[in-house]
mmCIF file of the N, C-alpha and C atoms, coordinates in Angstrom:
data_MODEL
# 
_entry.id   MODEL 
# 
loop_
_atom_site.group_PDB 
_atom_site.id 
_atom_site.type_symbol 
_atom_site.label_atom_id 
_atom_site.label_alt_id 
_atom_site.label_comp_id 
_atom_site.label_asym_id 
_atom_site.label_entity_id 
_atom_site.label_seq_id 
_atom_site.pdbx_PDB_ins_code 
_atom_site.Cartn_x 
_atom_site.Cartn_y 
_atom_site.Cartn_z 
_atom_site.occupancy 
_atom_site.B_iso_or_equiv 
_atom_site.pdbx_formal_charge 
_atom_site.auth_seq_id 
_atom_site.auth_comp_id 
_atom_site.auth_asym_id 
_atom_site.auth_atom_id 
_atom_site.pdbx_PDB_model_num 
ATOM 1   N N  . MET A 1 1  ? -7.421  -2.906  -27.082 1.00 0.00 ? 1  MET A N  1 
ATOM 2   C CA . MET A 1 1  ? -6.346  -3.533  -25.666 1.00 0.00 ? 1  MET A CA 1 
ATOM 3   C C  . MET A 1 1  ? -6.752  -3.293  -24.575 1.00 0.00 ? 1  MET A C  1 
ATOM 4   N N  . LYS A 1 2  ? -7.272  -3.688  -23.555 1.00 0.00 ? 2  LYS A N  1 
ATOM 5   C CA . LYS A 1 2  ? -7.646  -2.924  -22.130 1.00 0.00 ? 2  LYS A CA 1 
ATOM 6   C C  . LYS A 1 2  ? -6.345  -3.396  -21.308 1.00 0.00 ? 2  LYS A C  1 
ATOM 7   N N  . VAL A 1 3  ? -5.673  -2.021  -20.536 1.00 0.00 ? 3  VAL A N  1 
ATOM 8   C CA . VAL A 1 3  ? -4.973  -1.947  -19.332 1.00 0.00 ? 3  VAL A CA 1 
ATOM 9   C C  . VAL A 1 3  ? -5.296  -2.000  -18.174 1.00 0.00 ? 3  VAL A C  1 
ATOM 10  N N  . VAL A 1 4  ? -5.688  -3.458  -17.818 1.00 0.00 ? 4  VAL A N  1 
ATOM 11  C CA . VAL A 1 4  ? -6.268  -4.674  -16.009 1.00 0.00 ? 4  VAL A CA 1 
ATOM 12  C C  . VAL A 1 4  ? -5.444  -4.842  -14.992 1.00 0.00 ? 4  VAL A C  1 
ATOM 13  N N  . SER A 1 5  ? -6.042  -4.041  -13.410 1.00 0.00 ? 5  SER A N  1 
ATOM 14  C CA . SER A 1 5  ? -5.087  -3.680  -13.293 1.00 0.00 ? 5  SER A CA 1 
ATOM 15  C C  . SER A 1 5  ? -4.842  -5.566  -12.343 1.00 0.00 ? 5  SER A C  1 
ATOM 16  N N  . SER A 1 6  ? -6.305  -5.905  -12.227 1.00 0.00 ? 6  SER A N  1 
ATOM 17  C CA . SER A 1 6  ? -5.647  -7.437  -11.312 1.00 0.00 ? 6  SER A CA 1 
ATOM 18  C C  . SER A 1 6  ? -6.260  -8.288  -12.538 1.00 0.00 ? 6  SER A C  1 
ATOM 19  N N  . ILE A 1 7  ? -5.157  -9.712  -12.522 1.00 0.00 ? 7  ILE A N  1 
ATOM 20  C CA . ILE A 1 7  ? -5.835  -10.934 -13.555 1.00 0.00 ? 7  ILE A CA 1 
ATOM 21  C C  . ILE A 1 7  ? -6.788  -11.937 -12.709 1.00 0.00 ? 7  ILE A C  1 
ATOM 22  N N  . ARG A 1 8  ? -7.102  -12.374 -12.142 1.00 0.00 ? 8  ARG A N  1 
ATOM 23  C CA . ARG A 1 8  ? -7.935  -12.663 -11.587 1.00 0.00 ? 8  ARG A CA 1 
ATOM 24  C C  . ARG A 1 8  ? -8.649  -13.066 -13.058 1.00 0.00 ? 8  ARG A C  1 
ATOM 25  N N  . SER A 1 9  ? -9.750  -11.303 -12.319 1.00 0.00 ? 9  SER A N  1 
ATOM 26  C CA . SER A 1 9  ? -11.372 -11.730 -13.616 1.00 0.00 ? 9  SER A CA 1 
ATOM 27  C C  . SER A 1 9  ? -10.842 -11.819 -14.966 1.00 0.00 ? 9  SER A C  1 
ATOM 28  N N  . LEU A 1 10 ? -9.749  -11.092 -15.562 1.00 0.00 ? 10 LEU A N  1 
ATOM 29  C CA . LEU A 1 10 ? -9.083  -11.830 -16.933 1.00 0.00 ? 10 LEU A CA 1 
ATOM 30  C C  . LEU A 1 10 ? -9.410  -13.330 -17.141 1.00 0.00 ? 10 LEU A C  1 
ATOM 31  N N  . LYS A 1 11 ? -9.116  -14.179 -16.201 1.00 0.00 ? 11 LYS A N  1 
ATOM 32  C CA . LYS A 1 11 ? -8.847  -15.643 -16.746 1.00 0.00 ? 11 LYS A CA 1 
ATOM 33  C C  . LYS A 1 11 ? -9.870  -15.592 -16.963 1.00 0.00 ? 11 LYS A C  1 
ATOM 34  N N  . LEU A 1 12 ? -11.244 -15.748 -16.004 1.00 0.00 ? 12 LEU A N  1 
ATOM 35  C CA . LEU A 1 12 ? -12.770 -15.889 -15.155 1.00 0.00 ? 12 LEU A CA 1 
ATOM 36  C C  . LEU A 1 12 ? -13.535 -15.614 -16.866 1.00 0.00 ? 12 LEU A C  1 
ATOM 37  N N  . ARG A 1 13 ? -12.995 -14.514 -17.700 1.00 0.00 ? 13 ARG A N  1 
ATOM 38  C CA . ARG A 1 13 ? -13.892 -13.858 -18.803 1.00 0.00 ? 13 ARG A CA 1 
ATOM 39  C C  . ARG A 1 13 ? -14.034 -15.442 -19.793 1.00 0.00 ? 13 ARG A C  1 
ATOM 40  N N  . HIS A 1 14 ? -13.839 -16.186 -20.098 1.00 0.00 ? 14 HIS A N  1 
ATOM 41  C CA . HIS A 1 14 ? -13.824 -16.102 -21.193 1.00 0.00 ? 14 HIS A CA 1 
ATOM 42  C C  . HIS A 1 14 ? -13.323 -18.216 -20.767 1.00 0.00 ? 14 HIS A C  1 
ATOM 43  N N  . PRO A 1 15 ? -13.616 -18.905 -21.913 1.00 0.00 ? 15 PRO A N  1 
ATOM 44  C CA . PRO A 1 15 ? -12.924 -20.593 -21.896 1.00 0.00 ? 15 PRO A CA 1 
ATOM 45  C C  . PRO A 1 15 ? -11.649 -19.760 -22.386 1.00 0.00 ? 15 PRO A C  1 
ATOM 46  N N  . ASN A 1 16 ? -11.472 -19.408 -23.453 1.00 0.00 ? 16 ASN A N  1 
ATOM 47  C CA . ASN A 1 16 ? -11.120 -19.816 -24.316 1.00 0.00 ? 16 ASN A CA 1 
ATOM 48  C C  . ASN A 1 16 ? -9.910  -19.295 -24.063 1.00 0.00 ? 16 ASN A C  1 
ATOM 49  N N  . CYS A 1 17 ? -9.393  -17.895 -23.081 1.00 0.00 ? 17 CYS A N  1 
ATOM 50  C CA . CYS A 1 17 ? -8.837  -17.219 -22.128 1.00 0.00 ? 17 CYS A CA 1 
ATOM 51  C C  . CYS A 1 17 ? -7.058  -17.914 -22.064 1.00 0.00 ? 17 CYS A C  1 
ATOM 52  N N  . GLN A 1 18 ? -6.700  -17.539 -22.268 1.00 0.00 ? 18 GLN A N  1 
ATOM 53  C CA . GLN A 1 18 ? -5.180  -17.797 -22.342 1.00 0.00 ? 18 GLN A CA 1 
ATOM 54  C C  . GLN A 1 18 ? -4.139  -16.827 -21.118 1.00 0.00 ? 18 GLN A C  1 
ATOM 55  N N  . VAL A 1 19 ? -3.521  -16.738 -21.050 1.00 0.00 ? 19 VAL A N  1 
ATOM 56  C CA . VAL A 1 19 ? -2.236  -15.226 -19.833 1.00 0.00 ? 19 VAL A CA 1 
ATOM 57  C C  . VAL A 1 19 ? -1.462  -16.352 -19.754 1.00 0.00 ? 19 VAL A C  1 
ATOM 58  N N  . VAL A 1 20 ? -0.757  -14.709 -20.699 1.00 0.00 ? 20 VAL A N  1 
ATOM 59  C CA . VAL A 1 20 ? 0.706   -15.244 -21.528 1.00 0.00 ? 20 VAL A CA 1 
ATOM 60  C C  . VAL A 1 20 ? 1.685   -13.948 -20.734 1.00 0.00 ? 20 VAL A C  1 
ATOM 61  N N  . ARG A 1 21 ? 2.847   -14.764 -19.943 1.00 0.00 ? 21 ARG A N  1 
ATOM 62  C CA . ARG A 1 21 ? 3.811   -12.797 -20.114 1.00 0.00 ? 21 ARG A CA 1 
ATOM 63  C C  . ARG A 1 21 ? 4.474   -13.074 -21.164 1.00 0.00 ? 21 ARG A C  1 
ATOM 64  N N  . ARG A 1 22 ? 4.662   -11.890 -21.389 1.00 0.00 ? 22 ARG A N  1 
ATOM 65  C CA . ARG A 1 22 ? 6.065   -11.097 -23.128 1.00 0.00 ? 22 ARG A CA 1 
ATOM 66  C C  . ARG A 1 22 ? 6.465   -10.046 -22.001 1.00 0.00 ? 22 ARG A C  1 
ATOM 67  N N  . ARG A 1 23 ? 7.717   -10.145 -21.966 1.00 0.00 ? 23 ARG A N  1 
ATOM 68  C CA . ARG A 1 23 ? 8.705   -9.379  -21.754 1.00 0.00 ? 23 ARG A CA 1 
ATOM 69  C C  . ARG A 1 23 ? 8.315   -8.597  -20.340 1.00 0.00 ? 23 ARG A C  1 
ATOM 70  N N  . GLY A 1 24 ? 8.150   -9.672  -19.092 1.00 0.00 ? 24 GLY A N  1 
ATOM 71  C CA . GLY A 1 24 ? 7.888   -8.575  -18.517 1.00 0.00 ? 24 GLY A CA 1 
ATOM 72  C C  . GLY A 1 24 ? 6.008   -8.345  -17.992 1.00 0.00 ? 24 GLY A C  1 
ATOM 73  N N  . ARG A 1 25 ? 5.616   -8.418  -18.717 1.00 0.00 ? 25 ARG A N  1 
ATOM 74  C CA . ARG A 1 25 ? 4.042   -8.101  -19.202 1.00 0.00 ? 25 ARG A CA 1 
ATOM 75  C C  . ARG A 1 25 ? 2.637   -8.856  -18.956 1.00 0.00 ? 25 ARG A C  1 
ATOM 76  N N  . ILE A 1 26 ? 2.418   -9.398  -18.504 1.00 0.00 ? 26 ILE A N  1 
ATOM 77  C CA . ILE A 1 26 ? 1.576   -10.533 -18.802 1.00 0.00 ? 26 ILE A CA 1 
ATOM 78  C C  . ILE A 1 26 ? 0.186   -10.267 -19.295 1.00 0.00 ? 26 ILE A C  1 
ATOM 79  N N  . TYR A 1 27 ? -0.040  -11.132 -20.455 1.00 0.00 ? 27 TYR A N  1 
ATOM 80  C CA . TYR A 1 27 ? -1.203  -10.826 -21.527 1.00 0.00 ? 27 TYR A CA 1 
ATOM 81  C C  . TYR A 1 27 ? -2.995  -10.980 -21.372 1.00 0.00 ? 27 TYR A C  1 
ATOM 82  N N  . VAL A 1 28 ? -3.162  -11.314 -21.902 1.00 0.00 ? 28 VAL A N  1 
ATOM 83  C CA . VAL A 1 28 ? -4.207  -11.799 -21.802 1.00 0.00 ? 28 VAL A CA 1 
ATOM 84  C C  . VAL A 1 28 ? -5.153  -11.850 -23.087 1.00 0.00 ? 28 VAL A C  1 
ATOM 85  N N  . ILE A 1 29 ? -5.708  -13.529 -24.109 1.00 0.00 ? 29 ILE A N  1 
ATOM 86  C CA . ILE A 1 29 ? -5.266  -13.502 -25.833 1.00 0.00 ? 29 ILE A CA 1 
ATOM 87  C C  . ILE A 1 29 ? -6.620  -14.343 -25.811 1.00 0.00 ? 29 ILE A C  1 
ATOM 88  N N  . ASN A 1 30 ? -6.997  -14.529 -26.870 1.00 0.00 ? 30 ASN A N  1 
ATOM 89  C CA . ASN A 1 30 ? -7.579  -15.015 -27.101 1.00 0.00 ? 30 ASN A CA 1 
ATOM 90  C C  . ASN A 1 30 ? -8.779  -15.185 -28.141 1.00 0.00 ? 30 ASN A C  1 
ATOM 91  N N  . LYS A 1 31 ? -7.658  -16.550 -29.145 1.00 0.00 ? 31 LYS A N  1 
ATOM 92  C CA . LYS A 1 31 ? -8.551  -16.797 -30.181 1.00 0.00 ? 31 LYS A CA 1 
ATOM 93  C C  . LYS A 1 31 ? -9.536  -16.309 -30.834 1.00 0.00 ? 31 LYS A C  1 
ATOM 94  N N  . THR A 1 32 ? -10.222 -17.090 -30.499 1.00 0.00 ? 32 THR A N  1 
ATOM 95  C CA . THR A 1 32 ? -12.425 -17.286 -30.890 1.00 0.00 ? 32 THR A CA 1 
ATOM 96  C C  . THR A 1 32 ? -12.394 -15.821 -31.148 1.00 0.00 ? 32 THR A C  1 
ATOM 97  N N  . ASN A 1 33 ? -12.427 -15.093 -29.609 1.00 0.00 ? 33 ASN A N  1 
ATOM 98  C CA . ASN A 1 33 ? -13.227 -13.853 -29.278 1.00 0.00 ? 33 ASN A CA 1 
ATOM 99  C C  . ASN A 1 33 ? -12.293 -12.859 -28.681 1.00 0.00 ? 33 ASN A C  1 
ATOM 100 N N  . PRO A 1 34 ? -11.112 -12.309 -29.825 1.00 0.00 ? 34 PRO A N  1 
ATOM 101 C CA . PRO A 1 34 ? -10.555 -11.542 -29.288 1.00 0.00 ? 34 PRO A CA 1 
ATOM 102 C C  . PRO A 1 34 ? -10.814 -9.977  -29.032 1.00 0.00 ? 34 PRO A C  1 
ATOM 103 N N  . ARG A 1 35 ? -11.700 -9.360  -28.742 1.00 0.00 ? 35 ARG A N  1 
ATOM 104 C CA . ARG A 1 35 ? -12.051 -8.566  -28.143 1.00 0.00 ? 35 ARG A CA 1 
ATOM 105 C C  . ARG A 1 35 ? -11.773 -8.820  -26.915 1.00 0.00 ? 35 ARG A C  1 
ATOM 106 N N  . PHE A 1 36 ? -11.199 -10.367 -26.249 1.00 0.00 ? 36 PHE A N  1 
ATOM 107 C CA . PHE A 1 36 ? -10.874 -10.654 -24.794 1.00 0.00 ? 36 PHE A CA 1 
ATOM 108 C C  . PHE A 1 36 ? -9.235  -9.593  -24.232 1.00 0.00 ? 36 PHE A C  1 
ATOM 109 N N  . LYS A 1 37 ? -8.963  -9.185  -25.489 1.00 0.00 ? 37 LYS A N  1 
ATOM 110 C CA . LYS A 1 37 ? -7.610  -8.806  -24.667 1.00 0.00 ? 37 LYS A CA 1 
ATOM 111 C C  . LYS A 1 37 ? -6.854  -8.572  -24.428 1.00 0.00 ? 37 LYS A C  1 
ATOM 112 N N  . ALA A 1 38 ? -6.497  -8.213  -22.949 1.00 0.00 ? 38 ALA A N  1 
ATOM 113 C CA . ALA A 1 38 ? -5.729  -7.168  -21.969 1.00 0.00 ? 38 ALA A CA 1 
ATOM 114 C C  . ALA A 1 38 ? -4.256  -7.354  -21.885 1.00 0.00 ? 38 ALA A C  1 
ATOM 115 N N  . ARG A 1 39 ? -3.933  -6.371  -21.074 1.00 0.00 ? 39 ARG A N  1 
ATOM 116 C CA . ARG A 1 39 ? -3.062  -6.308  -20.586 1.00 0.00 ? 39 ARG A CA 1 
ATOM 117 C C  . ARG A 1 39 ? -2.038  -5.484  -19.303 1.00 0.00 ? 39 ARG A C  1 
ATOM 118 N N  . GLN A 1 40 ? -0.859  -5.911  -18.712 1.00 0.00 ? 40 GLN A N  1 
ATOM 119 C CA . GLN A 1 40 ? -1.168  -5.564  -17.071 1.00 0.00 ? 40 GLN A CA 1 
ATOM 120 C C  . GLN A 1 40 ? 0.468   -5.917  -17.062 1.00 0.00 ? 40 GLN A C  1 
ATOM 121 N N  . GLY A 1 41 ? 0.559   -4.254  -16.367 1.00 0.00 ? 41 GLY A N  1 
ATOM 122 C CA . GLY A 1 41 ? 1.289   -3.917  -16.079 1.00 0.00 ? 41 GLY A CA 1 
ATOM 123 C C  . GLY A 1 41 ? 2.696   -2.675  -17.081 1.00 0.00 ? 41 GLY A C  1 
# 
């Protein structure tokens, strides 16, 4: 999982990417292509 400084680039990565907030952190999940997983904060 990559730690990333900006969310904007993550949203545009793939049509199936979802941005989710958990415990004050922002995660990007992708069910179809798990290699796009990322975290911010």
